C-alpha positions in Angstrom: -34.0 3.7 -15.6 -31.3 4.3 -18.1 -28.3 5.2 -15.6 -29.3 2.4 -13.5 -29.0 -0.1 -16.3 -25.8 1.2 -17.1 -24.5 1.0 -13.4 -24.9 -2.4 -13.2 -23.9 -3.7 -16.5 -20.5 -1.8 -15.6 -20.8 -3.8 -12.2 -21.0 -6.9 -13.9 -18.1 -6.4 -16.4 -16.0 -5.4 -13.1 -16.7 -8.6 -11.6 -15.6 -10.6 -14.7 -12.8 -9.1 -15.6 -11.5 -9.4 -11.4 -12.8 -12.9 -11.1 -10.6 -14.4 -14.0 -7.9 -12.0 -13.1 -4.2 -13.7 -12.9 -1.6 -12.3 -10.7 2.2 -12.7 -10.3 2.8 -12.8 -6.6 6.6 -13.6 -6.6 10.0 -14.8 -8.4 12.5 -15.9 -7.1 16.6 -16.7 -8.2 18.5 -19.8 -8.6 20.3 -21.8 -6.3 19.1 -20.8 -3.1 17.4 -23.8 -1.7 18.0 -24.0 2.5 17.1 -27.0 4.5 15.9 -26.8 8.2 18.9 -28.8 10.6 18.7 -29.1 14.3 17.1 -30.8 17.2 14.8 -28.3 19.7 16.6 -24.9 20.5 19.8 -25.8 18.3 18.4 -25.1 14.9 20.2 -23.6 12.2 19.2 -23.2 8.0 22.3 -24.7 6.0 22.9 -24.3 2.2 21.2 -27.3 0.3 23.1 -26.7 -2.7 22.4 -27.0 -6.4 18.9 -29.0 -6.5 17.3 -27.4 -9.5 14.2 -29.9 -9.5 13.1 -28.4 -6.0 14.2 -24.9 -6.6 11.2 -22.9 -7.0 11.8 -19.7 -9.4 8.1 -18.5 -9.5 5.0 -18.4 -7.5 1.6 -17.3 -8.7 -2.0 -17.5 -8.2 -5.0 -17.0 -10.2 -8.6 -16.6 -9.0 -12.0 -17.5 -11.1 -15.2 -17.1 -9.2 -14.7 -19.0 -5.8 -11.9 -21.4 -6.9 -8.1 -20.2 -6.3 -5.6 -21.8 -8.0 -1.8 -21.9 -6.8 1.2 -22.8 -9.0 4.9 -23.1 -8.2 7.5 -23.3 -10.7 10.9 -24.9 -10.6 13.7 -24.2 -12.4 14.2 -27.9 -13.5 11.6 -31.0 -14.4 10.3 -32.7 -11.4 12.0 -36.3 -10.7 9.7 -39.3 -11.1 12.0 -41.3 -9.2 11.0 -43.6 -6.4 13.8 -42.4 -4.1 12.8 -38.9 -4.2 9.7 -37.3 -2.5 8.4 -34.0 -2.6 
């Protein structure tokens, strides 16, 4: 009976640790923003240039119970200008 209670306690502790775990998924360098240009079969990717407000440098996620949070970090601050759309 004591082994059974200990096993359940260890299992619950492992579940709590895993449910609140945060994992870094991917890191990326700056200056590599491309955009999709073309129509139908004539499609190419072109370098967009230095666009730090949209250049993603880190993508991460965390799991807490039944909730998953995905976070993207950009190399500069996000602009709140009316002519910029994300």
